[in-house]
PDB file of N, CA, C and O in Angstrom:
ATOM      1  N   UNK A   1     -63.794 -98.924 -38.180  1.00  0.00           N
ATOM      2  CA  UNK A   1     -62.817 -99.995 -38.191  1.00  0.00           C
ATOM      3  C   UNK A   1     -62.989-100.800 -39.477  1.00  0.00           C
ATOM      4  O   UNK A   1     -64.103-101.170 -39.846  1.00  0.00           O
ATOM      5  N   UNK A   2     -61.915-101.055 -40.126  1.00  0.00           N
ATOM      6  CA  UNK A   2     -61.963-101.787 -41.378  1.00  0.00           C
ATOM      7  C   UNK A   2     -62.094-103.285 -41.109  1.00  0.00           C
ATOM      8  O   UNK A   2     -61.502-103.829 -40.177  1.00  0.00           O
ATOM      9  N   UNK A   3     -62.874-103.912 -41.942  1.00  0.00           N
ATOM     10  CA  UNK A   3     -63.084-105.347 -41.842  1.00  0.00           C
ATOM     11  C   UNK A   3     -62.190-106.027 -42.872  1.00  0.00           C
ATOM     12  O   UNK A   3     -61.852-105.426 -43.892  1.00  0.00           O
ATOM     13  N   UNK A   4     -61.818-107.238 -42.621  1.00  0.00           N
ATOM     14  CA  UNK A   4     -60.908-107.952 -43.508  1.00  0.00           C
ATOM     15  C   UNK A   4     -61.503-108.143 -44.902  1.00  0.00           C
ATOM     16  O   UNK A   4     -60.762-108.274 -45.877  1.00  0.00           O
ATOM     17  N   UNK A   5     -62.832-108.160 -45.005  1.00  0.00           N
ATOM     18  CA  UNK A   5     -63.479-108.333 -46.307  1.00  0.00           C
ATOM     19  C   UNK A   5     -63.730-107.007 -47.019  1.00  0.00           C
ATOM     20  O   UNK A   5     -64.197-106.990 -48.158  1.00  0.00           O
ATOM     21  N   UNK A   6     -63.422-105.900 -46.351  1.00  0.00           N
ATOM     22  CA  UNK A   6     -63.584-104.586 -46.945  1.00  0.00           C
ATOM     23  C   UNK A   6     -62.541-104.388 -48.044  1.00  0.00           C
ATOM     24  O   UNK A   6     -61.383-104.773 -47.881  1.00  0.00           O
ATOM     25  N   UNK A   7     -62.950-103.789 -49.159  1.00  0.00           N
ATOM     26  CA  UNK A   7     -62.018-103.603 -50.276  1.00  0.00           C
ATOM     27  C   UNK A   7     -60.898-102.616 -49.933  1.00  0.00           C
ATOM     28  O   UNK A   7     -59.843-102.638 -50.567  1.00  0.00           O
ATOM     29  N   UNK A   8     -61.117-101.754 -48.938  1.00  0.00           N
ATOM     30  CA  UNK A   8     -60.086-100.803 -48.523  1.00  0.00           C
ATOM     31  C   UNK A   8     -59.062-101.418 -47.570  1.00  0.00           C
ATOM     32  O   UNK A   8     -58.046-100.796 -47.260  1.00  0.00           O
ATOM     33  N   UNK A   9     -59.327-102.619 -47.115  1.00  0.00           N
ATOM     34  CA  UNK A   9     -58.426-103.281 -46.175  1.00  0.00           C
ATOM     35  C   UNK A   9     -57.187-103.789 -46.906  1.00  0.00           C
ATOM     36  O   UNK A   9     -57.289-104.458 -47.935  1.00  0.00           O
ATOM     37  N   UNK A  10     -56.024-103.464 -46.366  1.00  0.00           N
ATOM     38  CA  UNK A  10     -54.765-103.952 -46.927  1.00  0.00           C
ATOM     39  C   UNK A  10     -53.989-104.653 -45.820  1.00  0.00           C
ATOM     40  O   UNK A  10     -53.679-104.054 -44.790  1.00  0.00           O
ATOM     41  N   UNK A  11     -53.679-105.918 -46.041  1.00  0.00           N
ATOM     42  CA  UNK A  11     -52.933-106.684 -45.045  1.00  0.00           C
ATOM     43  C   UNK A  11     -51.515-106.159 -44.959  1.00  0.00           C
ATOM     44  O   UNK A  11     -50.869-105.884 -45.970  1.00  0.00           O
ATOM     45  N   UNK A  12     -51.044-106.027 -43.723  1.00  0.00           N
ATOM     46  CA  UNK A  12     -49.670-105.608 -43.495  1.00  0.00           C
ATOM     47  C   UNK A  12     -49.069-106.594 -42.490  1.00  0.00           C
ATOM     48  O   UNK A  12     -49.575-106.719 -41.375  1.00  0.00           O
ATOM     49  N   UNK A  13     -48.011-107.287 -42.865  1.00  0.00           N
ATOM     50  CA  UNK A  13     -47.397-108.243 -41.939  1.00  0.00           C
ATOM     51  C   UNK A  13     -46.789-107.530 -40.728  1.00  0.00           C
ATOM     52  O   UNK A  13     -46.431-106.354 -40.792  1.00  0.00           O
ATOM     53  N   UNK A  14     -46.685-108.260 -39.646  1.00  0.00           N
ATOM     54  CA  UNK A  14     -46.222-107.660 -38.389  1.00  0.00           C
ATOM     55  C   UNK A  14     -44.817-107.070 -38.497  1.00  0.00           C
ATOM     56  O   UNK A  14     -44.529-106.059 -37.856  1.00  0.00           O
ATOM     57  N   UNK A  15     -43.950-107.672 -39.283  1.00  0.00           N
ATOM     58  CA  UNK A  15     -42.588-107.144 -39.402  1.00  0.00           C
ATOM     59  C   UNK A  15     -42.564-105.814 -40.156  1.00  0.00           C
ATOM     60  O   UNK A  15     -41.580-105.077 -40.093  1.00  0.00           O
ATOM     61  N   UNK A  16     -43.650-105.512 -40.867  1.00  0.00           N
ATOM     62  CA  UNK A  16     -43.737-104.268 -41.632  1.00  0.00           C
ATOM     63  C   UNK A  16     -44.525-103.189 -40.882  1.00  0.00           C
ATOM     64  O   UNK A  16     -44.761-102.104 -41.415  1.00  0.00           O
ATOM     65  N   UNK A  17     -44.925-103.488 -39.662  1.00  0.00           N
ATOM     66  CA  UNK A  17     -45.734-102.557 -38.873  1.00  0.00           C
ATOM     67  C   UNK A  17     -44.837-101.768 -37.923  1.00  0.00           C
ATOM     68  O   UNK A  17     -44.017-102.341 -37.207  1.00  0.00           O
ATOM     69  N   UNK A  18     -45.003-100.453 -37.927  1.00  0.00           N
ATOM     70  CA  UNK A  18     -44.264 -99.592 -37.010  1.00  0.00           C
ATOM     71  C   UNK A  18     -45.205 -99.266 -35.844  1.00  0.00           C
ATOM     72  O   UNK A  18     -46.108 -98.441 -35.981  1.00  0.00           O
ATOM     73  N   UNK A  19     -44.991 -99.911 -34.713  1.00  0.00           N
ATOM     74  CA  UNK A  19     -45.881 -99.768 -33.561  1.00  0.00           C
ATOM     75  C   UNK A  19     -45.878 -98.334 -33.042  1.00  0.00           C
ATOM     76  O   UNK A  19     -46.915 -97.827 -32.616  1.00  0.00           O
ATOM     77  N   UNK A  20     -44.746 -97.695 -33.075  1.00  0.00           N
ATOM     78  CA  UNK A  20     -44.649 -96.314 -32.600  1.00  0.00           C
ATOM     79  C   UNK A  20     -45.568 -95.401 -33.421  1.00  0.00           C
ATOM     80  O   UNK A  20     -46.284 -94.573 -32.858  1.00  0.00           O
ATOM     81  N   UNK A  21     -45.548 -95.550 -34.741  1.00  0.00           N
ATOM     82  CA  UNK A  21     -46.412 -94.749 -35.597  1.00  0.00           C
ATOM     83  C   UNK A  21     -47.886 -95.060 -35.347  1.00  0.00           C
ATOM     84  O   UNK A  21     -48.735 -94.170 -35.383  1.00  0.00           O
ATOM     85  N   UNK A  22     -48.174 -96.324 -35.094  1.00  0.00           N
ATOM     86  CA  UNK A  22     -49.558 -96.725 -34.831  1.00  0.00           C
ATOM     87  C   UNK A  22     -50.083 -96.039 -33.580  1.00  0.00           C
ATOM     88  O   UNK A  22     -51.194 -95.510 -33.589  1.00  0.00           O
ATOM     89  N   UNK A  23     -49.305 -96.039 -32.506  1.00  0.00           N
ATOM     90  CA  UNK A  23     -49.736 -95.391 -31.268  1.00  0.00           C
ATOM     91  C   UNK A  23     -49.814 -93.878 -31.413  1.00  0.00           C
ATOM     92  O   UNK A  23     -50.693 -93.246 -30.827  1.00  0.00           O
ATOM     93  N   UNK A  24     -48.912 -93.295 -32.180  1.00  0.00           N
ATOM     94  CA  UNK A  24     -48.981 -91.847 -32.435  1.00  0.00           C
ATOM     95  C   UNK A  24     -50.263 -91.495 -33.186  1.00  0.00           C
ATOM     96  O   UNK A  24     -50.907 -90.488 -32.894  1.00  0.00           O
ATOM     97  N   UNK A  25     -50.622 -92.324 -34.143  1.00  0.00           N
ATOM     98  CA  UNK A  25     -51.847 -92.108 -34.917  1.00  0.00           C
ATOM     99  C   UNK A  25     -53.069 -92.175 -33.999  1.00  0.00           C
ATOM    100  O   UNK A  25     -53.972 -91.345 -34.104  1.00  0.00           O
ATOM    101  N   UNK A  26     -53.099 -93.157 -33.106  1.00  0.00           N
ATOM    102  CA  UNK A  26     -54.221 -93.300 -32.171  1.00  0.00           C
ATOM    103  C   UNK A  26     -54.289 -92.102 -31.231  1.00  0.00           C
ATOM    104  O   UNK A  26     -55.378 -91.594 -30.964  1.00  0.00           O
ATOM    105  N   UNK A  27     -53.157 -91.644 -30.729  1.00  0.00           N
ATOM    106  CA  UNK A  27     -53.133 -90.470 -29.844  1.00  0.00           C
ATOM    107  C   UNK A  27     -53.653 -89.225 -30.573  1.00  0.00           C
ATOM    108  O   UNK A  27     -54.414 -88.442 -30.005  1.00  0.00           O
ATOM    109  N   UNK A  28     -53.242 -89.049 -31.824  1.00  0.00           N
ATOM    110  CA  UNK A  28     -53.733 -87.903 -32.621  1.00  0.00           C
ATOM    111  C   UNK A  28     -55.248 -87.969 -32.780  1.00  0.00           C
ATOM    112  O   UNK A  28     -55.938 -86.962 -32.626  1.00  0.00           O
ATOM    113  N   UNK A  29     -55.761 -89.154 -33.088  1.00  0.00           N
ATOM    114  CA  UNK A  29     -57.200 -89.310 -33.262  1.00  0.00           C
ATOM    115  C   UNK A  29     -57.939 -89.013 -31.964  1.00  0.00           C
ATOM    116  O   UNK A  29     -58.998 -88.385 -31.984  1.00  0.00           O
ATOM    117  N   UNK A  30     -57.394 -89.456 -30.841  1.00  0.00           N
ATOM    118  CA  UNK A  30     -58.024 -89.194 -29.545  1.00  0.00           C
ATOM    119  C   UNK A  30     -58.000 -87.712 -29.219  1.00  0.00           C
ATOM    120  O   UNK A  30     -58.983 -87.178 -28.705  1.00  0.00           O
ATOM    121  N   UNK A  31     -56.901 -87.044 -29.507  1.00  0.00           N
ATOM    122  CA  UNK A  31     -56.805 -85.607 -29.241  1.00  0.00           C
ATOM    123  C   UNK A  31     -57.780 -84.832 -30.120  1.00  0.00           C
ATOM    124  O   UNK A  31     -58.408 -83.881 -29.655  1.00  0.00           O
ATOM    125  N   UNK A  32     -57.913 -85.223 -31.378  1.00  0.00           N
ATOM    126  CA  UNK A  32     -58.852 -84.559 -32.274  1.00  0.00           C
ATOM    127  C   UNK A  32     -60.279 -84.739 -31.775  1.00  0.00           C
ATOM    128  O   UNK A  32     -61.082 -83.808 -31.838  1.00  0.00           O
ATOM    129  N   UNK A  33     -60.597 -85.925 -31.283  1.00  0.00           N
ATOM    130  CA  UNK A  33     -61.939 -86.187 -30.766  1.00  0.00           C
ATOM    131  C   UNK A  33     -62.208 -85.328 -29.531  1.00  0.00           C
ATOM    132  O   UNK A  33     -63.304 -84.789 -29.379  1.00  0.00           O
ATOM    133  N   UNK A  34     -61.210 -85.198 -28.643  1.00  0.00           N
ATOM    134  CA  UNK A  34     -61.367 -84.373 -27.453  1.00  0.00           C
ATOM    135  C   UNK A  34     -61.543 -82.898 -27.825  1.00  0.00           C
ATOM    136  O   UNK A  34     -62.356 -82.194 -27.227  1.00  0.00           O
ATOM    137  N   UNK A  35     -60.777 -82.441 -28.812  1.00  0.00           N
ATOM    138  CA  UNK A  35     -60.893 -81.049 -29.252  1.00  0.00           C
ATOM    139  C   UNK A  35     -62.263 -80.769 -29.858  1.00  0.00           C
ATOM    140  O   UNK A  35     -62.844 -79.709 -29.625  1.00  0.00           O
ATOM    141  N   UNK A  36     -62.773 -81.708 -30.625  1.00  0.00           N
ATOM    142  CA  UNK A  36     -64.099 -81.539 -31.218  1.00  0.00           C
ATOM    143  C   UNK A  36     -65.177 -81.500 -30.140  1.00  0.00           C
ATOM    144  O   UNK A  36     -66.119 -80.714 -30.234  1.00  0.00           O
ATOM    145  N   UNK A  37     -65.044 -82.348 -29.112  1.00  0.00           N
ATOM    146  CA  UNK A  37     -66.004 -82.341 -28.008  1.00  0.00           C
ATOM    147  C   UNK A  37     -65.934 -81.030 -27.244  1.00  0.00           C
ATOM    148  O   UNK A  37     -66.964 -80.459 -26.885  1.00  0.00           O
ATOM    149  N   UNK A  38     -64.723 -80.554 -26.997  1.00  0.00           N
ATOM    150  CA  UNK A  38     -64.561 -79.294 -26.275  1.00  0.00           C
ATOM    151  C   UNK A  38     -65.133 -78.138 -27.082  1.00  0.00           C
ATOM    152  O   UNK A  38     -65.767 -77.241 -26.525  1.00  0.00           O
ATOM    153  N   UNK A  39     -64.913 -78.156 -28.387  1.00  0.00           N
ATOM    154  CA  UNK A  39     -65.434 -77.105 -29.252  1.00  0.00           C
ATOM    155  C   UNK A  39     -66.961 -77.136 -29.262  1.00  0.00           C
ATOM    156  O   UNK A  39     -67.609 -76.089 -29.262  1.00  0.00           O
ATOM    157  N   UNK A  40     -67.527 -78.326 -29.271  1.00  0.00           N
ATOM    158  CA  UNK A  40     -68.984 -78.461 -29.265  1.00  0.00           C
ATOM    159  C   UNK A  40     -69.571 -77.947 -27.953  1.00  0.00           C
ATOM    160  O   UNK A  40     -70.646 -77.346 -27.949  1.00  0.00           O
ATOM    161  N   UNK A  41     -68.880 -78.176 -26.846  1.00  0.00           N
ATOM    162  CA  UNK A  41     -69.357 -77.697 -25.546  1.00  0.00           C
ATOM    163  C   UNK A  41     -69.182 -76.189 -25.419  1.00  0.00           C
ATOM    164  O   UNK A  41     -70.003 -75.517 -24.795  1.00  0.00           O
ATOM    165  N   UNK A  42     -68.123 -75.660 -26.003  1.00  0.00           N
ATOM    166  CA  UNK A  42     -67.845 -74.230 -25.891  1.00  0.00           C
ATOM    167  C   UNK A  42     -68.794 -73.407 -26.751  1.00  0.00           C
ATOM    168  O   UNK A  42     -69.122 -72.273 -26.401  1.00  0.00           O
ATOM    169  N   UNK A  43     -69.235 -73.964 -27.867  1.00  0.00           N
ATOM    170  CA  UNK A  43     -70.122 -73.250 -28.782  1.00  0.00           C
ATOM    171  C   UNK A  43     -71.352 -74.093 -29.091  1.00  0.00           C
ATOM    172  O   UNK A  43     -71.485 -74.614 -30.198  1.00  0.00           O
ATOM    173  N   UNK A  44     -72.252 -74.233 -28.120  1.00  0.00           N
ATOM    174  CA  UNK A  44     -73.450 -75.037 -28.394  1.00  0.00           C
ATOM    175  C   UNK A  44     -74.330 -74.327 -29.417  1.00  0.00           C
ATOM    176  O   UNK A  44     -74.351 -73.099 -29.505  1.00  0.00           O
ATOM    177  N   UNK A  45     -75.041 -75.122 -30.173  1.00  0.00           N
ATOM    178  CA  UNK A  45     -75.925 -74.542 -31.172  1.00  0.00           C
ATOM    179  C   UNK A  45     -77.101 -73.874 -30.479  1.00  0.00           C
ATOM    180  O   UNK A  45     -77.711 -74.444 -29.574  1.00  0.00           O
ATOM    181  N   UNK A  46     -77.405 -72.688 -30.904  1.00  0.00           N
ATOM    182  CA  UNK A  46     -78.508 -71.941 -30.336  1.00  0.00           C
ATOM    183  C   UNK A  46     -79.671 -72.037 -31.303  1.00  0.00           C
ATOM    184  O   UNK A  46     -79.546 -71.722 -32.486  1.00  0.00           O
ATOM    185  N   UNK A  47     -80.802 -72.477 -30.779  1.00  0.00           N
ATOM    186  CA  UNK A  47     -81.983 -72.546 -31.624  1.00  0.00           C
ATOM    187  C   UNK A  47     -82.979 -71.510 -31.117  1.00  0.00           C
ATOM    188  O   UNK A  47     -83.246 -71.410 -29.919  1.00  0.00           O
ATOM    189  N   UNK A  48     -83.508 -70.762 -32.036  1.00  0.00           N
ATOM    190  CA  UNK A  48     -84.450 -69.719 -31.702  1.00  0.00           C
ATOM    191  C   UNK A  48     -85.760 -70.048 -32.395  1.00  0.00           C
ATOM    192  O   UNK A  48     -85.810 -70.266 -33.605  1.00  0.00           O
ATOM    193  N   UNK A  49     -86.802 -70.077 -31.609  1.00  0.00           N
ATOM    194  CA  UNK A  49     -88.100 -70.359 -32.181  1.00  0.00           C
ATOM    195  C   UNK A  49     -88.806 -69.029 -32.414  1.00  0.00           C
ATOM    196  O   UNK A  49     -89.033 -68.256 -31.483  1.00  0.00           O
ATOM    197  N   UNK A  50     -89.145 -68.779 -33.660  1.00  0.00           N
ATOM    198  CA  UNK A  50     -89.798 -67.529 -34.023  1.00  0.00           C
ATOM    199  C   UNK A  50     -91.216 -67.854 -34.476  1.00  0.00           C
ATOM    200  O   UNK A  50     -91.424 -68.669 -35.376  1.00  0.00           O
ATOM    201  N   UNK A  51     -92.176 -67.213 -33.848  1.00  0.00           N
ATOM    202  CA  UNK A  51     -93.572 -67.407 -34.204  1.00  0.00           C
ATOM    203  C   UNK A  51     -94.108 -66.175 -34.903  1.00  0.00           C
ATOM    204  O   UNK A  51     -93.751 -65.043 -34.576  1.00  0.00           O
ATOM    205  N   UNK A  52     -94.971 -66.421 -35.871  1.00  0.00           N
ATOM    206  CA  UNK A  52     -95.661 -65.305 -36.491  1.00  0.00           C
ATOM    207  C   UNK A  52     -96.677 -64.787 -35.488  1.00  0.00           C
ATOM    208  O   UNK A  52     -97.043 -65.498 -34.552  1.00  0.00           O
ATOM    209  N   UNK A  53     -97.127 -63.577 -35.671  1.00  0.00           N
ATOM    210  CA  UNK A  53     -98.019 -62.945 -34.720  1.00  0.00           C
ATOM    211  C   UNK A  53     -99.311 -63.749 -34.530  1.00  0.00           C
ATOM    212  O   UNK A  53     -99.770 -63.914 -33.399  1.00  0.00           O
ATOM    213  N   UNK A  54     -99.896 -64.245 -35.610  1.00  0.00           N
ATOM    214  CA  UNK A  54    -101.133 -65.010 -35.469  1.00  0.00           C
ATOM    215  C   UNK A  54    -100.880 -66.348 -34.779  1.00  0.00           C
ATOM    216  O   UNK A  54    -101.758 -66.845 -34.075  1.00  0.00           O
ATOM    217  N   UNK A  55     -99.686 -66.951 -34.967  1.00  0.00           N
ATOM    218  CA  UNK A  55     -99.349 -68.180 -34.272  1.00  0.00           C
ATOM    219  C   UNK A  55     -99.162 -67.901 -32.778  1.00  0.00           C
ATOM    220  O   UNK A  55     -99.528 -68.721 -31.937  1.00  0.00           O
ATOM    221  N   UNK A  56     -98.596 -66.751 -32.462  1.00  0.00           N
ATOM    222  CA  UNK A  56     -98.397 -66.367 -31.068  1.00  0.00           C
ATOM    223  C   UNK A  56     -99.726 -66.195 -30.371  1.00  0.00           C
ATOM    224  O   UNK A  56     -99.886 -66.602 -29.220  1.00  0.00           O
ATOM    225  N   UNK A  57    -100.687 -65.589 -31.064  1.00  0.00           N
ATOM    226  CA  UNK A  57    -102.021 -65.392 -30.484  1.00  0.00           C
ATOM    227  C   UNK A  57    -102.694 -66.730 -30.213  1.00  0.00           C
ATOM    228  O   UNK A  57    -103.339 -66.908 -29.180  1.00  0.00           O
ATOM    229  N   UNK A  58    -102.540 -67.686 -31.157  1.00  0.00           N
ATOM    230  CA  UNK A  58    -103.127 -69.016 -30.985  1.00  0.00           C
ATOM    231  C   UNK A  58    -102.447 -69.749 -29.847  1.00  0.00           C
ATOM    232  O   UNK A  58    -103.113 -70.431 -29.067  1.00  0.00           O
ATOM    233  N   UNK A  59    -101.127 -69.623 -29.736  1.00  0.00           N
ATOM    234  CA  UNK A  59    -100.367 -70.325 -28.690  1.00  0.00           C
ATOM    235  C   UNK A  59    -100.699 -69.789 -27.306  1.00  0.00           C
ATOM    236  O   UNK A  59    -100.713 -70.548 -26.337  1.00  0.00           O
ATOM    237  N   UNK A  60    -100.967 -68.480 -27.199  1.00  0.00           N
ATOM    238  CA  UNK A  60    -101.252 -67.905 -25.904  1.00  0.00           C
ATOM    239  C   UNK A  60    -102.742 -68.012 -25.551  1.00  0.00           C
ATOM    240  O   UNK A  60    -103.150 -67.677 -24.439  1.00  0.00           O
ATOM    241  N   UNK A  61    -103.536 -68.475 -26.497  1.00  0.00           N
ATOM    242  CA  UNK A  61    -104.948 -68.655 -26.232  1.00  0.00           C
ATOM    243  C   UNK A  61    -105.748 -67.377 -26.426  1.00  0.00           C
ATOM    244  O   UNK A  61    -106.887 -67.294 -25.966  1.00  0.00           O
ATOM    245  N   UNK A  62    -105.197 -66.406 -27.077  1.00  0.00           N
ATOM    246  CA  UNK A  62    -105.885 -65.120 -27.218  1.00  0.00           C
ATOM    247  C   UNK A  62    -106.357 -64.825 -28.555  1.00  0.00           C
ATOM    248  O   UNK A  62    -106.948 -63.770 -28.782  1.00  0.00           O
TER     249      UNK A  62
END
């Protein structure tokens, strides 16, 4: 969220604001967030722990 003191912030008067476009933008952002969450759940990162043979012997106590 932009702060009023942020250099990227540009004031826009209410008569120049298109509420319909604002809500469409918010809906798009929400849909993108949902798609990213669904994609993350569908393809979780798989981590594989690979031990060298001597590390395996130490880990198993042998």
